[in-house]
C-alpha positions as CSV (number, residue, x, y, z in Angstrom):
1,M,15.2,-10.9,1.3
2,E,16.2,-13.4,-1.2
3,H,14.7,-11.6,-4.2
4,L,15.6,-8.1,-3.2
5,E,17.3,-7.2,-6.6
6,Q,14.4,-8.5,-8.6
7,L,11.9,-6.8,-6.3
8,T,13.7,-3.5,-6.6
9,A,13.9,-3.7,-10.4
10,A,10.2,-4.6,-10.7
11,V,9.2,-1.7,-8.4
12,E,11.3,0.7,-10.5
13,R,9.7,-0.6,-13.7
14,G,6.3,0.3,-12.2
15,R,7.5,3.7,-11.1
16,T,8.8,4.5,-14.6
17,G,5.4,3.6,-16.2
18,D,5.7,0.0,-17.2
19,R,3.0,-1.2,-14.8
20,A,2.1,-4.3,-16.8
21,A,5.7,-5.6,-16.8
22,A,6.1,-4.7,-13.1
23,R,2.8,-6.6,-12.2
24,H,4.0,-9.6,-14.1
25,D,7.5,-9.6,-12.5
26,L,6.1,-9.1,-9.0
27,G,3.4,-11.7,-9.6
28,S,6.2,-14.2,-10.5
29,L,8.1,-13.2,-7.3
30,W,5.0,-13.7,-5.3
31,E,4.7,-17.3,-6.6
32,E,8.4,-18.0,-5.9
33,S,8.8,-16.4,-2.5
34,T,8.2,-18.3,0.7
35,D,9.5,-15.6,3.1
36,L,6.6,-13.8,4.7
37,Q,8.3,-10.4,5.0
38,E,9.3,-10.5,1.3
39,R,5.8,-11.5,0.4
40,C,4.5,-8.5,2.4
41,A,6.7,-6.2,0.3
42,I,5.7,-7.9,-3.0
43,A,2.0,-7.6,-2.2
44,H,2.4,-4.0,-0.9
45,Y,3.9,-3.0,-4.2
46,L,1.6,-5.1,-6.3
47,A,-1.4,-3.4,-4.7
48,D,-0.1,0.0,-6.0
49,L,0.1,-1.4,-9.6
50,Q,-3.5,-2.5,-9.9
51,D,-5.9,-0.7,-12.2
52,D,-9.0,-1.8,-10.2
53,V,-9.6,-0.9,-6.5
54,H,-11.0,-4.3,-5.7
55,A,-7.7,-5.9,-6.9
56,E,-5.7,-3.3,-5.0
57,L,-7.7,-4.1,-1.8
58,R,-7.0,-7.9,-2.2
59,W,-3.2,-7.2,-2.5
60,D,-3.2,-4.8,0.4
61,L,-5.0,-7.4,2.5
62,R,-2.4,-10.0,1.5
63,A,0.4,-7.7,2.5
64,L,-1.2,-7.2,5.9
65,E,-1.6,-11.0,6.4
66,C,2.2,-11.4,5.7
67,V,3.5,-8.5,7.7
68,Q,6.4,-9.5,10.1
69,D,7.8,-6.0,10.7
70,D,5.6,-3.5,12.5
71,G,7.3,-0.7,10.5
72,W,5.1,-1.6,7.5
73,L,1.8,-1.1,9.5
74,P,1.3,2.6,9.1
75,S,1.6,2.4,5.4
76,L,-0.4,-0.8,5.1
77,H,-3.3,0.6,7.2
78,L,-3.2,3.9,5.2
79,N,-3.5,2.0,1.9
80,L,-6.3,-0.1,3.3
81,A,-8.1,3.0,4.5
82,D,-7.8,4.5,1.1
83,D,-9.0,1.4,-0.6
84,Y,-12.1,1.2,1.5
85,R,-12.7,5.0,1.1
86,R,-12.6,4.5,-2.7
87,L,-15.1,1.6,-2.3
88,A,-17.4,3.9,-0.4
89,Q,-17.1,1.8,2.8
90,P,-16.5,4.5,5.5
91,G,-16.6,2.0,8.4
92,P,-13.6,-0.1,7.5
93,A,-11.9,3.0,6.0
94,N,-12.1,4.8,9.4
95,E,-10.9,1.7,11.3
96,H,-7.8,1.4,9.1
97,L,-7.2,5.2,9.2
98,E,-7.3,5.0,13.0
99,A,-4.9,2.1,13.0
100,A,-2.5,4.1,10.8
101,R,-2.8,7.2,13.0
102,S,-2.1,5.1,16.1
103,R,1.3,4.2,14.6
104,L,2.4,7.6,13.2
105,S,4.7,8.3,16.2
106,E,6.7,5.1,15.2
107,L,7.6,6.5,11.8
108,P,11.1,7.9,11.2
109,E,11.7,11.5,10.6
110,G,12.3,12.4,7.0
111,A,10.7,11.9,3.6
112,Y,9.1,8.5,4.2
113,G,7.5,9.5,7.5
114,E,6.3,12.7,6.0
115,V,4.7,11.0,3.0
116,I,2.7,8.6,5.3
117,R,1.7,11.4,7.7
118,A,0.5,13.6,4.8
119,G,-1.3,10.6,3.3
120,V,-3.2,10.1,6.5
121,G,-4.4,13.7,6.4
122,H,-5.3,13.4,2.7
123,V,-7.3,10.2,3.2
124,A,-9.0,11.6,6.3
125,D,-10.0,14.8,4.5
126,A,-11.3,12.9,1.5
127,L,-13.2,10.5,3.7
128,K,-14.8,13.3,5.6
129,A,-15.9,14.9,2.3
130,G,-17.3,11.7,1.0
131,N,-14.8,11.8,-1.9
132,V,-14.3,8.3,-3.5
133,R,-12.1,9.4,-6.3
134,P,-8.4,8.4,-6.4
135,L,-6.2,10.9,-4.7
136,E,-3.2,12.5,-6.4
137,S,-1.1,11.6,-3.4
138,S,-1.9,7.9,-3.7
139,P,1.0,5.6,-4.9
140,S,-1.4,3.8,-7.1
141,S,-2.3,6.9,-9.1
């Protein structure tokens, strides 16, 4: 990835609370980058920084359109399932939740895999309960 250092710095800014600056920086990277895998990462992180679920969905869909590495798919489908759940669209939410579930065995052992596996459970439970509120476990919270 050509812009890895800038991408990492922007993501860190977002994680430390400067969401507006992180959105700006990632938006600039989105405009500059021509590498699909890099654009997937940028869109994936930009989605988590949105204050509106509709905007979050648009960025998550962009990430899915750019994906080149199947390793991103469990997380991308999980995020899309959560977006659709929060938009009270259970049909697409269930489709993406099932797509995420079908790839859980491909996840590595360790913290990342556990976060995604737990997230699938949290979204499934919320979807079953008809809960459309943001979940505490969501990266966009």
